[in-house]
C-alpha positions as CSV (number, residue, x, y, z in Angstrom):
1,M,81.3,109.9,16.7
2,W,81.7,112.0,13.6
3,H,85.2,109.2,13.0
4,V,82.3,105.9,13.8
5,I,80.0,107.6,11.0
6,I,82.8,107.4,9.0
7,T,84.0,103.9,9.3
8,L,80.0,102.9,9.2
9,A,80.3,104.6,5.5
10,L,83.5,102.9,4.7
11,L,81.7,99.4,5.8
12,V,78.8,100.2,4.4
13,S,81.3,100.9,1.4
14,L,82.6,96.7,1.9
15,R,79.4,95.4,1.6
16,A,78.6,97.1,-1.7
17,V,81.9,95.3,-3.4
18,D,81.0,92.4,-1.0
19,P,84.4,90.2,-0.6
20,F,84.7,86.7,-0.8
21,L,85.2,87.0,3.0
22,L,82.1,88.8,3.9
23,E,80.1,86.6,1.2
24,S,81.3,83.4,2.9
25,S,80.3,84.9,6.0
26,R,77.0,85.5,4.7
27,L,76.8,82.2,2.6
28,S,77.6,79.6,5.9
29,F,74.9,81.9,8.4
30,F,72.2,80.4,5.2
31,D,73.8,76.5,5.7
32,F,73.8,77.2,9.7
33,L,69.4,77.8,9.3
34,Q,69.3,74.8,7.7
35,R,71.6,72.9,9.9
36,G,69.0,73.8,11.9
37,Q,65.7,72.3,10.4
38,D,64.0,69.2,11.8
39,V,65.0,66.3,9.4
40,K,62.3,64.6,7.2
41,T,62.3,61.2,5.8
42,S,60.9,60.6,2.5
43,E,58.6,57.7,1.9
44,Q,58.7,57.7,-2.0
45,I,62.2,59.1,-2.7
46,V,64.8,55.9,-2.8
47,L,68.2,56.5,-3.4
48,I,69.9,53.4,-4.9
49,D,73.8,52.8,-5.1
50,I,76.8,51.4,-7.3
51,D,78.7,50.9,-3.7
52,E,81.2,48.5,-3.5
53,Q,79.1,45.5,-2.7
54,T,78.1,46.3,-6.5
55,L,81.5,46.3,-7.5
56,E,81.6,42.7,-5.2
57,K,79.4,41.3,-6.9
58,F,79.4,42.3,-10.5
59,G,83.1,43.3,-11.3
60,Q,84.7,46.9,-11.8
61,Y,83.1,50.4,-13.2
62,P,81.6,50.6,-14.8
63,I,79.5,47.8,-15.0
64,P,78.3,45.9,-18.1
65,R,74.7,47.2,-19.5
66,E,73.0,44.2,-19.8
67,T,74.1,43.1,-16.3
68,M,73.4,47.2,-15.5
69,A,69.4,45.9,-17.3
70,D,68.8,42.7,-15.6
71,E,68.9,44.4,-12.1
72,I,67.3,47.5,-13.3
73,A,64.2,45.2,-14.5
74,K,63.7,44.2,-11.4
75,L,61.9,47.5,-10.3
76,N,58.4,47.0,-9.8
77,N,56.4,49.9,-11.1
78,S,58.6,52.9,-10.1
79,I,60.2,55.6,-11.8
80,L,63.7,55.3,-12.5
81,G,66.9,58.6,-12.4
82,I,70.0,57.2,-13.9
83,N,72.0,59.8,-12.4
84,I,75.6,58.6,-14.0
85,L,76.3,59.2,-17.9
86,L,75.5,57.0,-20.1
87,S,77.4,58.9,-23.3
88,E,80.7,56.1,-23.8
89,P,79.3,53.2,-25.8
90,D,79.6,50.1,-24.3
91,R,82.5,47.5,-23.2
92,F,80.9,44.4,-23.8
93,G,78.9,46.0,-26.2
94,G,75.4,46.0,-24.3
95,D,73.3,49.1,-25.3
96,D,70.8,47.8,-26.9
97,Y,70.0,45.6,-24.8
98,L,69.6,48.0,-21.4
99,A,67.8,50.4,-24.3
100,D,65.6,47.8,-24.9
101,T,65.0,46.5,-20.8
102,L,64.3,51.2,-20.1
103,F,61.6,51.7,-23.3
104,N,59.3,49.5,-21.2
105,M,60.2,51.0,-17.8
106,N,59.6,55.0,-17.0
107,A,63.5,55.9,-17.0
108,I,65.0,59.1,-17.0
109,V,68.5,59.0,-18.0
110,A,71.1,62.2,-17.2
111,I,73.6,64.2,-19.6
112,A,75.8,66.6,-18.5
113,P,76.8,70.4,-19.5
114,S,80.2,69.9,-21.0
115,A,83.5,71.8,-23.1
116,K,82.6,68.9,-26.2
117,T,79.5,67.5,-27.2
118,N,79.9,63.4,-28.0
119,T,77.9,62.5,-30.5
120,E,75.9,64.6,-33.5
121,Y,72.7,63.5,-32.5
122,R,70.0,65.3,-30.6
123,P,67.0,64.2,-28.5
124,T,64.3,65.9,-30.8
125,G,63.5,66.4,-26.4
126,T,60.6,68.1,-24.0
127,G,58.4,71.1,-25.2
128,Y,58.6,73.6,-23.5
129,A,56.3,77.6,-23.6
130,T,57.7,80.4,-22.9
131,F,55.6,83.1,-21.0
132,G,57.2,86.3,-21.4
133,E,58.5,89.3,-23.1
134,V,62.1,87.6,-23.2
135,G,62.7,84.2,-24.3
136,A,64.0,82.0,-21.8
137,E,67.4,80.8,-24.1
138,E,67.9,84.7,-23.9
139,I,68.5,84.2,-19.9
140,R,70.5,80.6,-19.2
141,P,74.4,81.3,-20.7
142,P,75.0,78.6,-23.9
143,L,76.9,76.3,-23.0
144,S,79.8,75.0,-25.4
145,G,78.4,71.4,-25.3
146,M,76.8,68.6,-24.0
147,L,77.6,64.6,-23.1
148,F,74.5,63.0,-24.1
149,A,73.2,59.1,-23.5
150,Q,74.1,56.6,-26.4
151,E,71.6,57.6,-29.0
152,S,70.2,54.1,-28.6
153,I,69.3,54.8,-25.1
154,M,68.1,58.7,-25.7
155,E,65.4,57.4,-27.9
156,S,64.1,54.7,-25.7
157,V,64.0,56.5,-22.6
158,I,61.1,58.6,-21.5
159,G,63.0,61.6,-20.3
160,Y,66.5,63.0,-19.4
161,G,68.3,65.4,-17.8
162,T,70.7,67.7,-16.8
163,I,73.2,67.1,-14.1
164,S,74.8,70.8,-13.4
165,S,74.7,72.6,-10.3
166,T,75.6,76.0,-9.6
167,P,79.0,75.9,-6.7
168,D,79.3,79.6,-4.8
169,A,82.4,81.3,-4.5
170,D,83.2,79.4,-1.2
171,G,82.7,76.6,-4.0
172,I,79.7,74.8,-2.0
173,T,75.9,74.2,-4.6
174,R,73.7,75.1,-2.6
175,R,71.5,75.6,-6.0
176,I,70.7,74.0,-9.3
177,P,69.9,75.3,-12.0
178,L,66.4,73.9,-13.8
179,L,67.0,74.7,-17.9
180,E,70.2,74.7,-19.3
181,N,70.1,76.5,-22.9
182,F,72.4,74.3,-25.2
183,E,72.5,75.0,-29.2
184,G,69.5,77.8,-28.1
185,R,66.9,74.7,-26.9
186,L,67.4,74.6,-23.0
187,Y,67.2,71.6,-20.9
188,P,66.0,70.8,-17.8
189,A,66.9,69.4,-14.9
190,I,67.1,65.8,-14.4
191,A,65.8,66.2,-10.9
192,L,62.5,68.2,-13.0
193,D,62.0,65.8,-15.9
194,M,61.6,63.1,-13.5
195,L,58.8,65.3,-12.0
196,R,56.7,65.7,-15.0
197,V,57.5,61.9,-15.6
198,A,55.9,61.7,-12.0
199,A,52.9,64.1,-12.8
200,G,52.7,62.5,-16.2
201,D,53.1,65.6,-18.5
202,I,54.1,66.3,-21.4
203,S,56.0,69.8,-21.1
204,Y,56.7,72.3,-19.5
205,Q,55.9,76.4,-19.2
206,I,58.3,78.7,-18.2
207,K,56.8,82.5,-17.5
208,T,60.0,85.2,-17.2
209,D,60.1,89.0,-17.7
210,E,62.6,91.5,-18.0
211,L,64.8,90.8,-14.8
212,G,64.5,87.1,-15.6
213,I,63.0,84.4,-15.3
214,R,60.4,83.9,-12.5
215,F,59.6,80.3,-12.6
216,V,59.4,76.4,-13.9
217,R,55.6,75.2,-14.3
218,I,55.2,71.5,-15.3
219,P,50.6,71.8,-16.1
220,K,49.8,68.9,-13.7
221,F,52.2,70.7,-10.6
222,E,52.6,73.4,-8.5
223,V,55.0,76.4,-10.0
224,I,58.4,76.1,-9.0
225,P,59.5,79.9,-8.2
226,T,64.2,80.4,-9.1
227,D,65.5,83.1,-9.2
228,D,66.8,85.8,-12.2
229,M,68.2,82.6,-14.2
230,G,66.5,79.8,-13.6
231,N,67.8,78.0,-9.7
232,V,66.5,76.4,-7.3
233,N,68.0,76.7,-3.7
234,I,68.1,73.0,-2.5
235,A,66.5,72.2,1.3
236,F,69.1,69.7,2.2
237,W,67.8,68.6,5.4
238,N,65.9,65.3,3.7
239,E,66.8,61.9,4.4
240,F,65.9,58.7,1.6
241,K,66.3,54.9,2.3
242,R,68.9,53.8,0.4
243,Y,69.6,50.7,-1.7
244,S,72.6,49.1,-2.8
245,F,72.6,48.0,-6.4
246,T,72.4,44.5,-5.8
247,E,69.1,44.5,-3.8
248,I,66.7,45.9,-6.1
249,D,64.7,44.1,-5.9
250,Q,63.5,45.1,-2.2
251,I,63.0,49.0,-3.3
252,P,58.9,49.4,-2.4
253,A,56.3,49.9,-6.0
254,G,55.8,53.3,-6.8
255,S,58.8,54.5,-5.4
256,I,60.8,57.7,-7.6
257,A,64.4,55.7,-7.4
258,I,67.4,58.0,-8.0
259,L,70.7,55.5,-8.9
260,G,74.2,56.8,-8.5
261,A,77.3,55.7,-7.5
262,T,79.3,55.5,-3.8
263,F,81.6,53.4,-4.4
264,E,85.3,54.3,-2.8
265,G,86.7,56.5,-5.3
266,S,83.1,58.0,-6.3
267,S,82.8,62.3,-6.6
268,L,81.0,64.2,-4.1
269,I,79.9,67.6,-3.9
270,S,79.7,70.2,-0.8
271,T,77.0,70.8,0.8
272,P,75.5,73.1,3.3
273,I,75.3,70.2,5.2
274,G,78.5,68.7,4.1
275,S,79.6,66.2,1.1
276,M,76.9,64.2,-0.6
277,Y,76.6,61.8,-3.5
278,P,75.6,64.2,-7.1
279,H,72.3,61.3,-6.8
280,D,71.4,62.6,-3.2
281,V,72.3,66.8,-4.3
282,Q,69.1,65.1,-6.8
283,A,67.3,63.7,-4.5
284,N,67.0,67.2,-2.0
285,L,66.5,69.4,-5.5
286,L,63.1,66.6,-6.3
287,K,62.0,66.3,-2.6
288,T,62.3,70.5,-2.3
289,M,59.7,71.1,-5.6
290,I,57.4,68.0,-4.2
291,D,57.1,69.8,-0.9
292,G,56.7,73.3,-2.2
293,V,59.9,74.4,-0.3
294,T,61.3,77.9,-2.0
295,I,63.9,79.0,-0.6
296,K,64.3,82.5,-1.3
297,R,66.6,85.6,-1.5
298,L,66.0,88.2,-3.8
299,P,67.7,91.7,-4.7
300,E,65.7,93.9,-2.8
301,F,67.4,91.7,0.7
302,T,70.4,93.5,0.3
303,I,69.1,96.9,0.1
304,Y,67.1,95.8,3.5
305,E,70.0,94.6,4.8
306,I,72.2,97.5,4.6
307,G,69.2,100.1,5.3
308,L,68.3,98.7,8.8
309,T,71.9,97.9,9.1
310,I,72.8,101.8,8.6
311,L,70.0,102.5,11.3
312,A,70.4,100.1,13.7
313,S,74.4,101.9,13.6
314,L,73.3,105.3,13.7
315,L,70.8,104.3,16.7
316,M,74.6,103.0,18.0
317,I,76.1,105.5,17.8
318,F,73.8,108.5,19.6
319,M,73.6,105.7,22.2
320,L,77.8,106.0,22.9
321,S,76.9,109.4,22.7
322,K,74.7,109.5,25.2
323,I,75.3,107.3,27.9
324,S,77.2,104.9,29.0
325,I,78.8,102.1,27.6
326,L,77.6,100.0,29.6
327,I,74.3,100.3,28.8
328,S,75.2,101.0,24.8
329,G,76.8,97.2,25.2
330,I,73.1,96.5,26.1
331,G,71.7,98.1,24.0
332,F,74.2,96.5,21.3
333,G,73.5,93.1,22.4
334,V,69.6,93.8,22.3
335,L,70.5,94.8,18.3
336,A,72.7,92.0,17.2
337,I,70.0,89.8,18.8
338,L,67.7,90.8,17.2
339,A,68.6,90.6,13.7
340,I,69.8,87.4,13.9
341,F,66.6,86.0,15.7
342,G,64.6,88.0,12.8
343,A,67.0,86.1,10.4
344,N,66.0,83.2,11.6
345,Y,62.5,83.4,12.4
346,A,62.2,84.5,9.0
347,F,63.9,81.7,7.6
348,E,61.9,79.5,9.9
349,S,58.4,81.0,9.0
350,H,58.6,81.5,4.6
351,F,62.5,80.4,4.3
352,L,63.4,84.0,3.3
353,L,66.7,84.2,3.1
354,F,68.9,87.9,4.8
355,D,72.1,88.1,6.5
356,P,72.3,89.5,9.7
357,I,76.2,88.9,10.0
358,F,77.0,92.2,7.8
359,G,74.6,93.7,10.2
360,V,76.3,91.8,13.7
361,L,79.6,92.5,12.3
362,T,78.9,96.7,11.4
363,L,77.6,96.7,14.6
364,I,80.3,94.9,16.6
365,L,82.9,97.3,15.2
366,V,81.3,100.4,15.6
367,F,80.3,99.6,19.0
368,A,84.3,98.9,19.3
369,H,85.1,102.2,17.8
370,G,82.4,104.3,19.1
371,S,83.3,102.8,22.6
372,F,87.2,103.5,22.3
373,V,86.8,107.1,20.9
374,Q,83.9,107.5,24.0
375,F,87.0,105.9,26.0
376,Y,89.2,107.9,25.2
377,T,86.8,111.4,24.8
378,N,85.8,110.9,28.8
379,F,89.9,109.6,29.1
380,K,90.5,113.5,27.9
381,Q,88.0,115.1,29.8
382,K,89.0,114.0,33.2
383,Q,92.8,115.1,32.1
384,M,91.6,117.6,31.5
385,I,88.9,118.4,34.6
386,K,92.1,117.4,36.5
387,G,94.8,119.7,34.6
388,Q,91.5,122.4,35.2
389,F,90.8,122.0,38.7
390,G,93.5,119.9,40.5
391,T,95.7,123.0,41.8
392,Y,92.5,124.5,43.2
393,L,90.3,121.4,44.5
394,S,90.8,119.2,47.0
395,P,90.8,115.0,45.2
396,E,88.1,114.8,46.7
397,M,85.9,117.4,44.9
398,V,88.5,116.8,41.5
399,E,87.8,112.9,41.8
400,M,83.7,114.0,42.0
401,L,84.3,116.5,38.6
402,A,86.3,114.2,36.5
403,K,83.2,111.5,37.0
404,D,80.2,113.8,36.5
405,P,81.9,116.8,34.3
406,S,77.8,117.7,34.8
407,L,78.3,118.7,37.7
408,M,79.9,122.4,36.2
409,K,79.0,123.9,33.4
410,L,82.1,125.8,31.3
411,G,81.8,128.9,29.6
412,G,79.9,131.2,31.8
413,E,77.0,130.6,34.4
414,R,75.2,133.4,37.0
415,K,75.3,131.9,40.3
416,E,75.5,133.4,43.5
417,M,78.0,132.2,45.5
418,T,80.6,133.2,48.1
419,F,83.7,134.7,48.4
420,L,86.8,134.8,50.3
421,F,90.2,136.8,50.1
422,M,93.1,136.8,52.2
423,D,96.7,138.0,53.2
424,I,99.1,138.3,54.8
425,C,99.9,141.9,56.9
426,G,102.4,142.5,58.4
427,F,104.3,141.3,55.0
428,T,106.8,144.3,54.7
429,P,109.0,143.6,57.6
430,I,109.1,139.5,57.2
431,S,110.1,140.2,53.4
432,E,113.0,142.9,55.2
433,F,114.3,140.4,57.2
434,Y,115.4,137.7,54.5
435,K,116.7,140.6,52.5
436,N,118.9,141.7,54.6
437,N,119.7,137.8,55.7
438,D,121.0,137.6,52.3
439,D,118.1,134.9,52.4
440,P,115.2,134.9,49.9
441,E,114.7,131.5,49.3
442,G,113.9,131.5,52.7
443,L,111.2,133.7,51.5
444,V,109.4,131.4,49.3
445,H,109.9,129.1,51.3
446,L,108.5,130.5,54.3
447,I,105.3,132.2,52.0
448,N,105.1,128.3,50.5
449,E,104.7,126.7,53.8
450,Y,101.7,129.5,54.9
451,L,100.0,129.5,51.9
452,N,99.9,125.8,51.4
453,E,98.8,125.7,55.5
454,M,95.5,128.2,54.8
455,T,94.8,126.1,51.2
456,N,94.1,123.0,52.7
457,I,91.8,124.4,55.6
458,I,89.9,126.4,52.2
459,L,90.3,122.5,50.0
460,Q,88.9,121.1,52.6
461,N,86.2,123.2,53.6
462,G,85.4,122.1,49.9
463,G,86.2,125.7,48.9
464,T,87.6,126.9,45.3
465,I,91.0,128.8,45.2
466,D,91.0,130.8,42.1
467,K,94.9,132.6,41.9
468,Y,97.1,133.1,44.0
469,M,98.8,136.7,44.3
470,G,102.0,137.3,45.8
471,D,100.9,136.5,49.8
472,C,97.4,136.4,49.2
473,I,95.2,134.3,47.9
474,M,91.8,134.4,46.1
475,A,89.0,131.6,46.5
476,F,85.4,131.0,46.2
477,W,82.1,128.2,46.7
478,N,79.2,127.1,45.1
479,A,80.9,126.5,41.6
480,P,82.3,124.3,39.9
481,L,80.3,122.0,42.6
482,P,76.9,123.5,43.7
483,C,77.3,123.7,47.4
484,D,73.8,124.5,48.9
485,N,75.6,126.3,52.4
486,H,78.2,128.2,50.6
487,A,78.0,131.2,53.1
488,E,78.7,128.9,56.3
489,L,81.9,126.7,55.0
490,A,83.1,130.3,53.5
491,V,82.9,131.9,57.0
492,K,84.3,128.5,58.9
493,S,87.4,128.8,56.4
494,A,88.0,132.7,56.7
495,V,88.3,131.8,61.5
496,E,89.8,128.5,60.8
497,I,92.3,130.5,58.7
498,E,92.9,133.0,62.2
499,A,93.2,130.6,64.3
500,K,95.6,128.5,62.4
501,T,97.7,132.1,61.6
502,N,97.6,132.6,65.6
503,E,99.5,128.6,65.7
504,L,102.0,129.3,63.0
505,K,102.6,133.4,64.6
506,E,104.2,130.9,67.4
507,I,106.3,129.3,65.3
508,Y,107.8,131.5,63.5
509,R,108.3,133.4,66.8
510,E,110.5,130.8,68.1
511,R,112.1,130.8,64.1
512,G,113.3,134.5,65.5
513,L,110.8,136.7,62.9
514,P,109.0,139.5,63.2
515,D,105.5,138.8,64.2
516,I,102.1,137.6,60.8
517,N,98.5,138.4,60.6
518,V,96.3,138.0,58.4
519,G,93.7,139.9,56.9
520,T,90.8,137.5,55.3
521,G,87.1,139.8,53.8
522,V,83.8,137.8,52.7
523,N,81.1,138.1,50.9
524,T,78.1,136.6,48.8
525,G,76.5,137.4,46.0
526,D,75.6,137.5,42.2
527,C,78.3,137.0,40.0
528,I,80.1,134.9,36.5
529,V,81.7,132.1,36.5
530,G,83.2,130.5,34.0
531,N,86.3,129.7,31.4
532,M,87.9,134.0,31.6
533,G,90.9,134.8,29.0
534,S,91.4,134.3,25.3
535,E,91.4,131.5,23.0
536,S,94.8,130.0,23.6
537,R,94.5,130.3,27.2
538,F,92.1,130.3,29.4
539,D,91.4,130.0,33.7
540,Y,88.6,129.0,35.6
541,S,87.5,132.0,37.7
542,V,84.5,134.5,38.6
543,I,84.4,138.7,37.4
544,G,81.0,140.7,39.4
545,D,80.5,143.1,41.8
546,A,80.1,140.9,45.1
547,V,84.2,139.3,44.2
548,N,85.5,143.1,44.4
549,L,83.5,143.8,47.7
550,A,85.2,141.1,49.1
551,A,88.5,142.4,48.0
552,R,87.3,145.6,49.3
553,L,86.6,144.2,52.6
554,E,90.0,141.9,52.8
555,A,92.1,144.8,52.3
556,T,90.0,146.6,55.4
557,A,90.5,143.6,57.9
558,A,93.2,143.8,60.1
559,R,94.1,147.6,59.2
560,G,93.9,151.4,60.4
561,D,91.2,151.3,62.0
562,Y,90.3,147.5,62.3
563,K,93.0,146.4,62.7
564,E,91.4,144.3,65.7
565,Y,89.6,142.9,63.0
566,K,91.0,140.1,61.3
567,T,87.8,138.6,59.6
568,I,85.3,140.9,58.2
569,I,82.4,139.8,56.3
570,S,79.8,141.5,54.5
571,S,75.6,141.6,56.5
572,F,74.7,139.5,52.5
573,T,77.1,137.1,54.3
574,N,76.0,137.3,57.6
575,D,72.4,137.1,56.5
576,L,72.9,132.7,55.7
577,I,75.2,131.4,58.5
578,D,74.3,130.6,61.7
579,I,77.7,131.3,62.7
580,P,78.1,134.4,65.6
581,T,78.9,137.5,64.9
582,E,78.7,140.7,66.2
583,S,78.8,144.0,64.0
584,I,82.0,146.4,63.7
585,G,80.3,149.1,61.7
586,M,79.2,150.9,58.4
587,I,81.8,151.7,55.6
588,K,81.4,152.7,51.7
589,V,83.8,150.6,49.9
590,K,85.5,152.5,47.3
591,G,83.0,152.3,43.9
592,K,80.1,152.3,45.5
593,D,77.9,154.7,47.1
594,E,75.6,153.2,49.8
595,E,77.4,152.0,52.7
596,I,76.9,148.6,53.8
597,E,76.9,146.4,57.2
598,I,80.0,144.8,58.5
599,F,80.8,141.8,61.3
600,T,82.8,140.2,62.3
601,P,83.1,136.1,64.1
602,S,82.1,136.2,67.8
603,Y,85.3,134.1,69.9
604,K,83.8,134.7,73.1
């Protein structure tokens, strides 16, 4: 799983760089959270649209300012935000007429950041005070220019504010700066100044610290938290009643109205819920501040997200290394759902913006990589098991080991086992027969034919073929798979080997071959079983005195005084079986001082 941990480290490094695709996916999720909110309808804030109906009645845009003044005058005791620039002189000379009309109203006009400034005039401006060690003017980047409304209009209105935004990397506007810095002086956003007028205040308070701007406050209104640069995230789930510019007289008294252009060809702004007209955006900002909605995305959230992603990914890696892919997949699904629902809950309950996308994408890649590693490791392990055991275990047993490698313990294990040694007696006459007939290939074919039959008997009885030694077979039971009746199966195999040999003798006799016999020795005892050999070459085998005794018994069977006893089993094996046997004496085997009793199966 180190490969997967390296993948995780690379993904975390990628998040630290935060390329566009990651940032875009994160922002898209935040937009999804906004679109999931219930729509709230504002009764107080209304929109006035200079629409196609307006142009049809009053002619081309811009509308003559005398005409604009006459229509605006129909507002009844309302606050008016003019979200269109009046930076150029009216071609009909109606600026003063409009200024006189606005003087008697609660009107706020738009000013706009620009690459140039349209006039040397500077408004006196709304007062503000900064609380903190750092001045807010030092935090907001300075603008190179500002477009103001005509001087007479600026002097007549109760307030003014900027119409600017801070689009994110994908070009979508999600936040707006409440303050802009021009020539060392701060100018409020138009929505903020409308709120000030609605609250009946004459100034602002700005709180800063060494990290940036903390909040903006209108003394008679609640604190408006901002990010470090003084931006406010907008809640775009609001709905406002709209009136055509030709319907101003229908607007209820006491409204907060925002005027903007909506005729065909008017500018649009991309937002989380789709394209909007600029005065729609300002209306949503105003409603966000009035409702006290604070959508937060704090810098430390990134650290929390990366930390939780690392923990979840390490948990996933641990699961993949210890349990099956299926269970790990369920765990992956649970973690991914928790991340998404947790982020959704944080937004629903506290308007906190947590990013689950990076975590989920990381989990997907970690799970995919880890699953591949586990699959590949299991595949190689199964291939190793089949390669190592396929030649001396039955296919069923090999498949059991491949499915559950924990059934065996490689590397050396002490356990009780039963061992069987068998070889062909009278092999020399058969060898001479084929030599005299100049047919060495025939001898090889005969030996392979015979050993194949004996091997099948051993494998069918659950034995493990350890090795072939010329015409001899060494086999054992109870490893690598456990077998409770290992002694019984070993003796059963010996009996069947003798019976099969008798069948083959008839076949070989018909071929004109010399007589053939078999000698088999069986013993049970403790030994060490596991991988034996060198680092470059090893075999799964057994060592121990019990193994040697089985070999000595095989060397005794069907020979000398025991020529009639084709199968000899030790007393250690005899004590463990239910197969009928008879004692055939006591023998002292090479390397042992004490005699042991030996038995042979009874065939009567």
